[in-house]
N, CA, C and O atoms as a Maestro MAE file, in Angstrom:
{
 s_m_m2io_version
 :::
 2.0.0
}

f_m_ct {
 s_m_title
 :::
 protein
 m_atom[332] {
  # First column is atom index #
  i_m_mmod_type
  r_m_x_coord
  r_m_y_coord
  r_m_z_coord
  i_m_residue_number
  s_m_chain_name
  s_m_pdb_residue_name
  s_m_pdb_atom_name
  i_m_atomic_number
  :::
  1 25 89.376 6.630 151.583 1 A "UNK " " N  " 7
  2 3 90.690 7.232 151.697 1 A "UNK " " CA " 6
  3 2 90.497 8.678 152.152 1 A "UNK " " C  " 6
  4 15 89.725 9.429 151.556 1 A "UNK " " O  " 8
  5 25 91.199 9.053 153.202 2 A "UNK " " N  " 7
  6 3 91.087 10.418 153.722 2 A "UNK " " CA " 6
  7 2 92.051 11.351 152.988 2 A "UNK " " C  " 6
  8 15 92.922 10.906 152.241 2 A "UNK " " O  " 8
  9 25 91.878 12.628 153.213 3 A "UNK " " N  " 7
  10 3 92.802 13.605 152.644 3 A "UNK " " CA " 6
  11 2 94.224 13.392 153.131 3 A "UNK " " C  " 6
  12 15 95.181 13.599 152.385 3 A "UNK " " O  " 8
  13 25 94.361 12.977 154.392 4 A "UNK " " N  " 7
  14 3 95.692 12.689 154.939 4 A "UNK " " CA " 6
  15 2 96.338 11.518 154.202 4 A "UNK " " C  " 6
  16 15 97.541 11.530 153.942 4 A "UNK " " O  " 8
  17 25 95.537 10.511 153.868 5 A "UNK " " N  " 7
  18 3 96.053 9.363 153.120 5 A "UNK " " CA " 6
  19 2 96.501 9.782 151.721 5 A "UNK " " C  " 6
  20 15 97.539 9.335 151.231 5 A "UNK " " O  " 8
  21 25 95.713 10.639 151.088 6 A "UNK " " N  " 7
  22 3 96.077 11.142 149.760 6 A "UNK " " CA " 6
  23 2 97.391 11.913 149.843 6 A "UNK " " C  " 6
  24 15 98.277 11.724 149.009 6 A "UNK " " O  " 8
  25 25 97.520 12.777 150.840 7 A "UNK " " N  " 7
  26 3 98.743 13.560 151.007 7 A "UNK " " CA " 6
  27 2 99.945 12.651 151.247 7 A "UNK " " C  " 6
  28 15 101.008 12.866 150.665 7 A "UNK " " O  " 8
  29 25 99.790 11.656 152.083 8 A "UNK " " N  " 7
  30 3 100.880 10.721 152.370 8 A "UNK " " CA " 6
  31 2 101.326 10.017 151.089 8 A "UNK " " C  " 6
  32 15 102.523 9.859 150.846 8 A "UNK " " O  " 8
  33 25 100.364 9.596 150.274 9 A "UNK " " N  " 7
  34 3 100.676 8.943 149.008 9 A "UNK " " CA " 6
  35 2 101.408 9.893 148.065 9 A "UNK " " C  " 6
  36 15 102.387 9.504 147.428 9 A "UNK " " O  " 8
  37 25 100.937 11.137 147.974 10 A "UNK " " N  " 7
  38 3 101.602 12.128 147.121 10 A "UNK " " CA " 6
  39 2 103.047 12.344 147.541 10 A "UNK " " C  " 6
  40 15 103.947 12.360 146.701 10 A "UNK " " O  " 8
  41 25 103.269 12.510 148.836 11 A "UNK " " N  " 7
  42 3 104.597 12.844 149.344 11 A "UNK " " CA " 6
  43 2 105.565 11.670 149.277 11 A "UNK " " C  " 6
  44 15 106.775 11.873 149.378 11 A "UNK " " O  " 8
  45 25 105.065 10.447 149.110 12 A "UNK " " N  " 7
  46 3 105.929 9.278 148.974 12 A "UNK " " CA " 6
  47 2 106.350 9.045 147.527 12 A "UNK " " C  " 6
  48 15 107.265 8.266 147.264 12 A "UNK " " O  " 8
  49 25 105.695 9.708 146.603 13 A "UNK " " N  " 7
  50 3 105.980 9.529 145.184 13 A "UNK " " CA " 6
  51 2 107.021 10.538 144.713 13 A "UNK " " C  " 6
  52 15 106.846 11.743 144.896 13 A "UNK " " O  " 8
  53 25 108.093 10.056 144.111 14 A "UNK " " N  " 7
  54 3 109.121 10.950 143.570 14 A "UNK " " CA " 6
  55 2 108.537 11.860 142.492 14 A "UNK " " C  " 6
  56 15 108.948 13.013 142.364 14 A "UNK " " O  " 8
  57 25 107.596 11.355 141.728 15 A "UNK " " N  " 7
  58 3 106.990 12.107 140.637 15 A "UNK " " CA " 6
  59 2 106.021 13.177 141.134 15 A "UNK " " C  " 6
  60 15 105.875 14.217 140.492 15 A "UNK " " O  " 8
  61 25 105.355 12.939 142.269 16 A "UNK " " N  " 7
  62 3 104.284 13.823 142.728 16 A "UNK " " CA " 6
  63 2 104.609 14.640 143.968 16 A "UNK " " C  " 6
  64 15 103.857 15.556 144.302 16 A "UNK " " O  " 8
  65 25 105.697 14.345 144.659 17 A "UNK " " N  " 7
  66 3 105.936 14.947 145.973 17 A "UNK " " CA " 6
  67 2 106.150 16.456 145.949 17 A "UNK " " C  " 6
  68 15 106.029 17.107 146.987 17 A "UNK " " O  " 8
  69 25 106.463 17.022 144.797 18 A "UNK " " N  " 7
  70 3 106.682 18.470 144.698 18 A "UNK " " CA " 6
  71 2 105.375 19.271 144.591 18 A "UNK " " C  " 6
  72 15 105.395 20.499 144.671 18 A "UNK " " O  " 8
  73 25 104.253 18.587 144.413 19 A "UNK " " N  " 7
  74 3 102.972 19.261 144.201 19 A "UNK " " CA " 6
  75 2 102.457 19.851 145.512 19 A "UNK " " C  " 6
  76 15 102.289 19.122 146.490 19 A "UNK " " O  " 8
  77 25 102.205 21.155 145.547 20 A "UNK " " N  " 7
  78 3 101.646 21.770 146.759 20 A "UNK " " CA " 6
  79 2 100.215 21.287 147.012 20 A "UNK " " C  " 6
  80 15 99.471 20.995 146.076 20 A "UNK " " O  " 8
  81 25 99.850 21.208 148.277 21 A "UNK " " N  " 7
  82 3 98.526 20.730 148.667 21 A "UNK " " CA " 6
  83 2 97.897 21.729 149.629 21 A "UNK " " C  " 6
  84 15 98.537 22.175 150.582 21 A "UNK " " O  " 8
  85 25 96.645 22.074 149.372 22 A "UNK " " N  " 7
  86 3 95.875 22.911 150.295 22 A "UNK " " CA " 6
  87 2 94.696 22.075 150.776 22 A "UNK " " C  " 6
  88 15 93.828 21.699 149.988 22 A "UNK " " O  " 8
  89 25 94.671 21.788 152.072 23 A "UNK " " N  " 7
  90 3 93.533 21.098 152.671 23 A "UNK " " CA " 6
  91 2 92.405 22.100 152.867 23 A "UNK " " C  " 6
  92 15 92.636 23.206 153.356 23 A "UNK " " O  " 8
  93 25 91.200 21.728 152.495 24 A "UNK " " N  " 7
  94 3 90.005 22.486 152.875 24 A "UNK " " CA " 6
  95 2 89.236 21.545 153.787 24 A "UNK " " C  " 6
  96 15 88.713 20.523 153.343 24 A "UNK " " O  " 8
  97 25 89.172 21.896 155.054 25 A "UNK " " N  " 7
  98 3 88.692 20.944 156.046 25 A "UNK " " CA " 6
  99 2 87.810 21.587 157.104 25 A "UNK " " C  " 6
  100 15 87.897 22.785 157.375 25 A "UNK " " O  " 8
  101 25 86.973 20.770 157.684 26 A "UNK " " N  " 7
  102 3 86.162 21.203 158.822 26 A "UNK " " CA " 6
  103 2 86.751 20.655 160.119 26 A "UNK " " C  " 6
  104 15 86.170 20.826 161.191 26 A "UNK " " O  " 8
  105 25 87.903 19.999 160.020 27 A "UNK " " N  " 7
  106 3 88.555 19.411 161.193 27 A "UNK " " CA " 6
  107 2 89.005 20.480 162.171 27 A "UNK " " C  " 6
  108 15 89.088 21.662 161.836 27 A "UNK " " O  " 8
  109 25 89.288 20.047 163.368 28 A "UNK " " N  " 7
  110 3 89.807 20.915 164.411 28 A "UNK " " CA " 6
  111 2 91.123 21.551 163.949 28 A "UNK " " C  " 6
  112 15 92.028 20.854 163.489 28 A "UNK " " O  " 8
  113 25 91.221 22.870 164.075 29 A "UNK " " N  " 7
  114 3 92.389 23.607 163.593 29 A "UNK " " CA " 6
  115 2 93.685 23.096 164.210 29 A "UNK " " C  " 6
  116 15 94.684 22.956 163.505 29 A "UNK " " O  " 8
  117 25 93.688 22.818 165.502 30 A "UNK " " N  " 7
  118 3 94.914 22.357 166.161 30 A "UNK " " CA " 6
  119 2 95.393 21.032 165.590 30 A "UNK " " C  " 6
  120 15 96.594 20.842 165.400 30 A "UNK " " O  " 8
  121 25 94.478 20.117 165.315 31 A "UNK " " N  " 7
  122 3 94.866 18.825 164.743 31 A "UNK " " CA " 6
  123 2 95.469 18.993 163.356 31 A "UNK " " C  " 6
  124 15 96.486 18.377 163.039 31 A "UNK " " O  " 8
  125 25 94.846 19.821 162.534 32 A "UNK " " N  " 7
  126 3 95.348 20.053 161.178 32 A "UNK " " CA " 6
  127 2 96.706 20.743 161.236 32 A "UNK " " C  " 6
  128 15 97.632 20.354 160.524 32 A "UNK " " O  " 8
  129 25 96.829 21.755 162.072 33 A "UNK " " N  " 7
  130 3 98.090 22.489 162.197 33 A "UNK " " CA " 6
  131 2 99.205 21.576 162.682 33 A "UNK " " C  " 6
  132 15 100.307 21.604 162.134 33 A "UNK " " O  " 8
  133 25 98.936 20.770 163.696 34 A "UNK " " N  " 7
  134 3 99.949 19.839 164.201 34 A "UNK " " CA " 6
  135 2 100.390 18.870 163.115 34 A "UNK " " C  " 6
  136 15 101.581 18.588 162.982 34 A "UNK " " O  " 8
  137 25 99.441 18.359 162.338 35 A "UNK " " N  " 7
  138 3 99.762 17.419 161.272 35 A "UNK " " CA " 6
  139 2 100.651 18.077 160.218 35 A "UNK " " C  " 6
  140 15 101.640 17.492 159.777 35 A "UNK " " O  " 8
  141 25 100.295 19.286 159.821 36 A "UNK " " N  " 7
  142 3 101.074 19.995 158.804 36 A "UNK " " CA " 6
  143 2 102.474 20.316 159.326 36 A "UNK " " C  " 6
  144 15 103.454 20.152 158.598 36 A "UNK " " O  " 8
  145 25 102.581 20.767 160.564 37 A "UNK " " N  " 7
  146 3 103.892 21.070 161.138 37 A "UNK " " CA " 6
  147 2 104.752 19.820 161.243 37 A "UNK " " C  " 6
  148 15 105.966 19.894 161.048 37 A "UNK " " O  " 8
  149 25 104.156 18.680 161.544 38 A "UNK " " N  " 7
  150 3 104.903 17.422 161.618 38 A "UNK " " CA " 6
  151 2 105.485 17.036 160.267 38 A "UNK " " C  " 6
  152 15 106.527 16.384 160.203 38 A "UNK " " O  " 8
  153 25 104.823 17.433 159.189 39 A "UNK " " N  " 7
  154 3 105.320 17.113 157.850 39 A "UNK " " CA " 6
  155 2 106.576 17.893 157.502 39 A "UNK " " C  " 6
  156 15 107.394 17.434 156.705 39 A "UNK " " O  " 8
  157 25 106.735 19.077 158.097 40 A "UNK " " N  " 7
  158 3 107.867 19.950 157.797 40 A "UNK " " CA " 6
  159 2 107.984 20.169 156.285 40 A "UNK " " C  " 6
  160 15 109.057 20.008 155.704 40 A "UNK " " O  " 8
  161 25 106.878 20.532 155.671 41 A "UNK " " N  " 7
  162 3 106.799 20.688 154.224 41 A "UNK " " CA " 6
  163 2 106.149 22.031 153.908 41 A "UNK " " C  " 6
  164 15 104.999 22.272 154.277 41 A "UNK " " O  " 8
  165 25 106.886 22.901 153.225 42 A "UNK " " N  " 7
  166 3 106.359 24.224 152.882 42 A "UNK " " CA " 6
  167 2 105.240 24.160 151.849 42 A "UNK " " C  " 6
  168 15 104.542 25.149 151.625 42 A "UNK " " O  " 8
  169 25 105.068 23.007 151.224 43 A "UNK " " N  " 7
  170 3 104.081 22.883 150.156 43 A "UNK " " CA " 6
  171 2 102.756 22.317 150.643 43 A "UNK " " C  " 6
  172 15 101.987 21.771 149.852 43 A "UNK " " O  " 8
  173 25 102.480 22.443 151.942 44 A "UNK " " N  " 7
  174 3 101.212 21.971 152.493 44 A "UNK " " CA " 6
  175 2 100.615 23.090 153.333 44 A "UNK " " C  " 6
  176 15 101.294 23.686 154.169 44 A "UNK " " O  " 8
  177 25 99.338 23.366 153.100 45 A "UNK " " N  " 7
  178 3 98.649 24.405 153.855 45 A "UNK " " CA " 6
  179 2 97.211 23.953 154.089 45 A "UNK " " C  " 6
  180 15 96.766 22.948 153.535 45 A "UNK " " O  " 8
  181 25 96.492 24.706 154.914 46 A "UNK " " N  " 7
  182 3 95.105 24.340 155.206 46 A "UNK " " CA " 6
  183 2 94.223 25.571 155.271 46 A "UNK " " C  " 6
  184 15 94.656 26.650 155.676 46 A "UNK " " O  " 8
  185 25 92.978 25.387 154.865 47 A "UNK " " N  " 7
  186 3 91.940 26.402 154.995 47 A "UNK " " CA " 6
  187 2 90.785 25.719 155.709 47 A "UNK " " C  " 6
  188 15 90.352 24.636 155.315 47 A "UNK " " O  " 8
  189 25 90.292 26.357 156.760 48 A "UNK " " N  " 7
  190 3 89.203 25.766 157.533 48 A "UNK " " CA " 6
  191 2 87.841 26.194 157.004 48 A "UNK " " C  " 6
  192 15 87.656 27.336 156.584 48 A "UNK " " O  " 8
  193 25 86.890 25.262 157.030 49 A "UNK " " N  " 7
  194 3 85.511 25.566 156.656 49 A "UNK " " CA " 6
  195 2 84.793 26.180 157.847 49 A "UNK " " C  " 6
  196 15 85.093 25.800 158.978 49 A "UNK " " O  " 8
  197 25 83.879 27.090 157.661 50 A "UNK " " N  " 7
  198 3 83.636 27.797 156.399 50 A "UNK " " CA " 6
  199 2 84.823 28.711 156.113 50 A "UNK " " C  " 6
  200 15 85.386 29.308 157.031 50 A "UNK " " O  " 8
  201 25 85.196 28.819 154.863 51 A "UNK " " N  " 7
  202 3 86.408 29.561 154.539 51 A "UNK " " CA " 6
  203 2 86.110 30.843 153.776 51 A "UNK " " C  " 6
  204 15 85.073 30.991 153.129 51 A "UNK " " O  " 8
  205 25 87.054 31.750 153.879 52 A "UNK " " N  " 7
  206 3 87.005 33.011 153.157 52 A "UNK " " CA " 6
  207 2 87.619 32.769 151.780 52 A "UNK " " C  " 6
  208 15 88.771 32.348 151.678 52 A "UNK " " O  " 8
  209 25 86.855 33.034 150.722 53 A "UNK " " N  " 7
  210 3 87.315 32.762 149.365 53 A "UNK " " CA " 6
  211 2 88.603 33.516 149.043 53 A "UNK " " C  " 6
  212 15 89.479 32.976 148.367 53 A "UNK " " O  " 8
  213 25 88.728 34.747 149.515 54 A "UNK " " N  " 7
  214 3 89.945 35.525 149.255 54 A "UNK " " CA " 6
  215 2 91.154 34.885 149.922 54 A "UNK " " C  " 6
  216 15 92.256 34.919 149.374 54 A "UNK " " O  " 8
  217 25 90.959 34.308 151.088 55 A "UNK " " N  " 7
  218 3 92.041 33.611 151.777 55 A "UNK " " CA " 6
  219 2 92.507 32.404 150.966 55 A "UNK " " C  " 6
  220 15 93.707 32.167 150.827 55 A "UNK " " O  " 8
  221 25 91.554 31.647 150.433 56 A "UNK " " N  " 7
  222 3 91.895 30.496 149.600 56 A "UNK " " CA " 6
  223 2 92.638 30.941 148.346 56 A "UNK " " C  " 6
  224 15 93.649 30.342 147.979 56 A "UNK " " O  " 8
  225 25 92.145 31.987 147.686 57 A "UNK " " N  " 7
  226 3 92.824 32.497 146.490 57 A "UNK " " CA " 6
  227 2 94.235 32.972 146.817 57 A "UNK " " C  " 6
  228 15 95.150 32.802 146.012 57 A "UNK " " O  " 8
  229 25 94.412 33.566 147.993 58 A "UNK " " N  " 7
  230 3 95.741 34.001 148.416 58 A "UNK " " CA " 6
  231 2 96.696 32.831 148.554 58 A "UNK " " C  " 6
  232 15 97.856 32.935 148.154 58 A "UNK " " O  " 8
  233 25 96.236 31.722 149.110 59 A "UNK " " N  " 7
  234 3 97.083 30.534 149.252 59 A "UNK " " CA " 6
  235 2 97.408 29.937 147.883 59 A "UNK " " C  " 6
  236 15 98.541 29.525 147.634 59 A "UNK " " O  " 8
  237 25 96.415 29.892 147.001 60 A "UNK " " N  " 7
  238 3 96.652 29.380 145.649 60 A "UNK " " CA " 6
  239 2 97.672 30.258 144.935 60 A "UNK " " C  " 6
  240 15 98.604 29.749 144.313 60 A "UNK " " O  " 8
  241 25 97.500 31.563 145.020 61 A "UNK " " N  " 7
  242 3 98.430 32.504 144.398 61 A "UNK " " CA " 6
  243 2 99.845 32.302 144.936 61 A "UNK " " C  " 6
  244 15 100.809 32.303 144.170 61 A "UNK " " O  " 8
  245 25 99.971 32.131 146.247 62 A "UNK " " N  " 7
  246 3 101.284 31.904 146.865 62 A "UNK " " CA " 6
  247 2 101.953 30.674 146.259 62 A "UNK " " C  " 6
  248 15 103.122 30.725 145.877 62 A "UNK " " O  " 8
  249 25 101.209 29.566 146.169 63 A "UNK " " N  " 7
  250 3 101.801 28.340 145.644 63 A "UNK " " CA " 6
  251 2 102.130 28.447 144.159 63 A "UNK " " C  " 6
  252 15 103.136 27.898 143.708 63 A "UNK " " O  " 8
  253 25 101.300 29.143 143.401 64 A "UNK " " N  " 7
  254 3 101.567 29.274 141.966 64 A "UNK " " CA " 6
  255 2 102.826 30.077 141.678 64 A "UNK " " C  " 6
  256 15 103.520 29.802 140.700 64 A "UNK " " O  " 8
  257 25 103.132 31.060 142.510 65 A "UNK " " N  " 7
  258 3 104.252 31.951 142.232 65 A "UNK " " CA " 6
  259 2 105.475 31.730 143.113 65 A "UNK " " C  " 6
  260 15 106.505 32.363 142.882 65 A "UNK " " O  " 8
  261 25 105.402 30.860 144.108 66 A "UNK " " N  " 7
  262 3 106.506 30.704 145.052 66 A "UNK " " CA " 6
  263 2 107.396 29.501 144.782 66 A "UNK " " C  " 6
  264 15 108.398 29.311 145.471 66 A "UNK " " O  " 8
  265 25 107.056 28.707 143.817 67 A "UNK " " N  " 7
  266 3 107.844 27.511 143.556 67 A "UNK " " CA " 6
  267 2 108.559 27.646 142.221 67 A "UNK " " C  " 6
  268 15 108.026 28.245 141.287 67 A "UNK " " O  " 8
  269 25 109.777 27.086 142.124 68 A "UNK " " N  " 7
  270 3 110.579 27.265 140.914 68 A "UNK " " CA " 6
  271 2 109.979 26.611 139.677 68 A "UNK " " C  " 6
  272 15 110.182 27.096 138.564 68 A "UNK " " O  " 8
  273 25 109.250 25.527 139.852 69 A "UNK " " N  " 7
  274 3 108.649 24.855 138.708 69 A "UNK " " CA " 6
  275 2 107.246 25.407 138.467 69 A "UNK " " C  " 6
  276 15 106.515 25.663 139.424 69 A "UNK " " O  " 8
  277 25 106.865 25.591 137.221 70 A "UNK " " N  " 7
  278 3 105.499 26.043 136.951 70 A "UNK " " CA " 6
  279 2 104.489 25.024 137.485 70 A "UNK " " C  " 6
  280 15 104.708 23.816 137.399 70 A "UNK " " O  " 8
  281 25 103.408 25.516 138.023 71 A "UNK " " N  " 7
  282 3 102.388 24.635 138.586 71 A "UNK " " CA " 6
  283 2 101.087 24.790 137.827 71 A "UNK " " C  " 6
  284 15 100.747 25.879 137.364 71 A "UNK " " O  " 8
  285 25 100.376 23.709 137.707 72 A "UNK " " N  " 7
  286 3 99.023 23.782 137.173 72 A "UNK " " CA " 6
  287 2 98.074 23.429 138.311 72 A "UNK " " C  " 6
  288 15 98.476 22.797 139.289 72 A "UNK " " O  " 8
  289 25 96.835 23.830 138.185 73 A "UNK " " N  " 7
  290 3 95.866 23.610 139.250 73 A "UNK " " CA " 6
  291 2 95.087 22.328 138.981 73 A "UNK " " C  " 6
  292 15 94.553 22.130 137.889 73 A "UNK " " O  " 8
  293 25 95.028 21.470 139.977 74 A "UNK " " N  " 7
  294 3 94.216 20.271 139.935 74 A "UNK " " CA " 6
  295 2 93.294 20.302 141.136 74 A "UNK " " C  " 6
  296 15 93.748 20.506 142.263 74 A "UNK " " O  " 8
  297 25 92.027 20.107 140.915 75 A "UNK " " N  " 7
  298 3 91.072 20.078 142.018 75 A "UNK " " CA " 6
  299 2 90.733 18.623 142.288 75 A "UNK " " C  " 6
  300 15 90.280 17.900 141.401 75 A "UNK " " O  " 8
  301 25 90.962 18.202 143.533 76 A "UNK " " N  " 7
  302 3 90.715 16.827 143.931 76 A "UNK " " CA " 6
  303 2 89.788 16.843 145.129 76 A "UNK " " C  " 6
  304 15 90.017 17.578 146.090 76 A "UNK " " O  " 8
  305 25 88.773 16.058 145.076 77 A "UNK " " N  " 7
  306 3 87.804 16.020 146.167 77 A "UNK " " CA " 6
  307 2 87.684 14.609 146.700 77 A "UNK " " C  " 6
  308 15 87.559 13.654 145.934 77 A "UNK " " O  " 8
  309 25 87.722 14.480 148.021 78 A "UNK " " N  " 7
  310 3 87.438 13.193 148.640 78 A "UNK " " CA " 6
  311 2 86.117 13.327 149.368 78 A "UNK " " C  " 6
  312 15 85.891 14.293 150.097 78 A "UNK " " O  " 8
  313 25 85.266 12.374 149.171 79 A "UNK " " N  " 7
  314 3 83.971 12.380 149.840 79 A "UNK " " CA " 6
  315 2 83.749 11.009 150.447 79 A "UNK " " C  " 6
  316 15 84.037 9.987 149.824 79 A "UNK " " O  " 8
  317 25 83.238 10.996 151.660 80 A "UNK " " N  " 7
  318 3 82.893 9.730 152.298 80 A "UNK " " CA " 6
  319 2 81.684 9.144 151.594 80 A "UNK " " C  " 6
  320 15 80.709 9.841 151.311 80 A "UNK " " O  " 8
  321 25 81.763 7.886 151.326 81 A "UNK " " N  " 7
  322 3 80.627 7.206 150.718 81 A "UNK " " CA " 6
  323 2 80.035 6.281 151.760 81 A "UNK " " C  " 6
  324 15 80.713 5.383 152.259 81 A "UNK " " O  " 8
  325 25 78.778 6.495 152.087 82 A "UNK " " N  " 7
  326 3 78.130 5.631 153.068 82 A "UNK " " CA " 6
  327 2 77.471 4.458 152.367 82 A "UNK " " C  " 6
  328 15 76.888 4.598 151.292 82 A "UNK " " O  " 8
  329 25 77.575 3.316 152.992 83 A "UNK " " N  " 7
  330 3 77.003 2.094 152.404 83 A "UNK " " CA " 6
  331 2 75.563 1.938 152.796 83 A "UNK " " C  " 6
  332 15 74.916 0.970 152.396 83 A "UNK " " O  " 8
  :::
 }
 m_bond[331] {
  # First column is bond index #
  i_m_from
  i_m_to
  i_m_order
  :::
  1 1 2 1
  2 2 3 1
  3 3 4 2
  4 3 5 1
  5 5 6 1
  6 6 7 1
  7 7 8 2
  8 7 9 1
  9 9 10 1
  10 10 11 1
  11 11 12 2
  12 11 13 1
  13 13 14 1
  14 14 15 1
  15 15 16 2
  16 15 17 1
  17 17 18 1
  18 18 19 1
  19 19 20 2
  20 19 21 1
  21 21 22 1
  22 22 23 1
  23 23 24 2
  24 23 25 1
  25 25 26 1
  26 26 27 1
  27 27 28 2
  28 27 29 1
  29 29 30 1
  30 30 31 1
  31 31 32 2
  32 31 33 1
  33 33 34 1
  34 34 35 1
  35 35 36 2
  36 35 37 1
  37 37 38 1
  38 38 39 1
  39 39 40 2
  40 39 41 1
  41 41 42 1
  42 42 43 1
  43 43 44 2
  44 43 45 1
  45 45 46 1
  46 46 47 1
  47 47 48 2
  48 47 49 1
  49 49 50 1
  50 50 51 1
  51 51 52 2
  52 51 53 1
  53 53 54 1
  54 54 55 1
  55 55 56 2
  56 55 57 1
  57 57 58 1
  58 58 59 1
  59 59 60 2
  60 59 61 1
  61 61 62 1
  62 62 63 1
  63 63 64 2
  64 63 65 1
  65 65 66 1
  66 66 67 1
  67 67 68 2
  68 67 69 1
  69 69 70 1
  70 70 71 1
  71 71 72 2
  72 71 73 1
  73 73 74 1
  74 74 75 1
  75 75 76 2
  76 75 77 1
  77 77 78 1
  78 78 79 1
  79 79 80 2
  80 79 81 1
  81 81 82 1
  82 82 83 1
  83 83 84 2
  84 83 85 1
  85 85 86 1
  86 86 87 1
  87 87 88 2
  88 87 89 1
  89 89 90 1
  90 90 91 1
  91 91 92 2
  92 91 93 1
  93 93 94 1
  94 94 95 1
  95 95 96 2
  96 95 97 1
  97 97 98 1
  98 98 99 1
  99 99 100 2
  100 99 101 1
  101 101 102 1
  102 102 103 1
  103 103 104 2
  104 103 105 1
  105 105 106 1
  106 106 107 1
  107 107 108 2
  108 107 109 1
  109 109 110 1
  110 110 111 1
  111 111 112 2
  112 111 113 1
  113 113 114 1
  114 114 115 1
  115 115 116 2
  116 115 117 1
  117 117 118 1
  118 118 119 1
  119 119 120 2
  120 119 121 1
  121 121 122 1
  122 122 123 1
  123 123 124 2
  124 123 125 1
  125 125 126 1
  126 126 127 1
  127 127 128 2
  128 127 129 1
  129 129 130 1
  130 130 131 1
  131 131 132 2
  132 131 133 1
  133 133 134 1
  134 134 135 1
  135 135 136 2
  136 135 137 1
  137 137 138 1
  138 138 139 1
  139 139 140 2
  140 139 141 1
  141 141 142 1
  142 142 143 1
  143 143 144 2
  144 143 145 1
  145 145 146 1
  146 146 147 1
  147 147 148 2
  148 147 149 1
  149 149 150 1
  150 150 151 1
  151 151 152 2
  152 151 153 1
  153 153 154 1
  154 154 155 1
  155 155 156 2
  156 155 157 1
  157 157 158 1
  158 158 159 1
  159 159 160 2
  160 159 161 1
  161 161 162 1
  162 162 163 1
  163 163 164 2
  164 163 165 1
  165 165 166 1
  166 166 167 1
  167 167 168 2
  168 167 169 1
  169 169 170 1
  170 170 171 1
  171 171 172 2
  172 171 173 1
  173 173 174 1
  174 174 175 1
  175 175 176 2
  176 175 177 1
  177 177 178 1
  178 178 179 1
  179 179 180 2
  180 179 181 1
  181 181 182 1
  182 182 183 1
  183 183 184 2
  184 183 185 1
  185 185 186 1
  186 186 187 1
  187 187 188 2
  188 187 189 1
  189 189 190 1
  190 190 191 1
  191 191 192 2
  192 191 193 1
  193 193 194 1
  194 194 195 1
  195 195 196 2
  196 195 197 1
  197 197 198 1
  198 198 199 1
  199 199 200 2
  200 199 201 1
  201 201 202 1
  202 202 203 1
  203 203 204 2
  204 203 205 1
  205 205 206 1
  206 206 207 1
  207 207 208 2
  208 207 209 1
  209 209 210 1
  210 210 211 1
  211 211 212 2
  212 211 213 1
  213 213 214 1
  214 214 215 1
  215 215 216 2
  216 215 217 1
  217 217 218 1
  218 218 219 1
  219 219 220 2
  220 219 221 1
  221 221 222 1
  222 222 223 1
  223 223 224 2
  224 223 225 1
  225 225 226 1
  226 226 227 1
  227 227 228 2
  228 227 229 1
  229 229 230 1
  230 230 231 1
  231 231 232 2
  232 231 233 1
  233 233 234 1
  234 234 235 1
  235 235 236 2
  236 235 237 1
  237 237 238 1
  238 238 239 1
  239 239 240 2
  240 239 241 1
  241 241 242 1
  242 242 243 1
  243 243 244 2
  244 243 245 1
  245 245 246 1
  246 246 247 1
  247 247 248 2
  248 247 249 1
  249 249 250 1
  250 250 251 1
  251 251 252 2
  252 251 253 1
  253 253 254 1
  254 254 255 1
  255 255 256 2
  256 255 257 1
  257 257 258 1
  258 258 259 1
  259 259 260 2
  260 259 261 1
  261 261 262 1
  262 262 263 1
  263 263 264 2
  264 263 265 1
  265 265 266 1
  266 266 267 1
  267 267 268 2
  268 267 269 1
  269 269 270 1
  270 270 271 1
  271 271 272 2
  272 271 273 1
  273 273 274 1
  274 274 275 1
  275 275 276 2
  276 275 277 1
  277 277 278 1
  278 278 279 1
  279 279 280 2
  280 279 281 1
  281 281 282 1
  282 282 283 1
  283 283 284 2
  284 283 285 1
  285 285 286 1
  286 286 287 1
  287 287 288 2
  288 287 289 1
  289 289 290 1
  290 290 291 1
  291 291 292 2
  292 291 293 1
  293 293 294 1
  294 294 295 1
  295 295 296 2
  296 295 297 1
  297 297 298 1
  298 298 299 1
  299 299 300 2
  300 299 301 1
  301 301 302 1
  302 302 303 1
  303 303 304 2
  304 303 305 1
  305 305 306 1
  306 306 307 1
  307 307 308 2
  308 307 309 1
  309 309 310 1
  310 310 311 1
  311 311 312 2
  312 311 313 1
  313 313 314 1
  314 314 315 1
  315 315 316 2
  316 315 317 1
  317 317 318 1
  318 318 319 1
  319 319 320 2
  320 319 321 1
  321 321 322 1
  322 322 323 1
  323 323 324 2
  324 323 325 1
  325 325 326 1
  326 326 327 1
  327 327 328 2
  328 327 329 1
  329 329 330 1
  330 330 331 1
  331 331 332 2
  :::
 }
}
């Protein structure tokens, strides 16, 4: 399951769709940006690898303080498993 699949699942759930998501990716910036813009969702952002830690903290801070509902931090990692 890719990060995009996880995001799609989150956004389809009434219970989970309000949760902000920050992609940390090595993907091409244009592809990630186009995907995020297509979602038209203020609660989705991306940080490209290698990333600046202060930039990531800034995005986390923005999401923690910019939404009306209190947010808690959940770290979720997807890793490809080779057979």
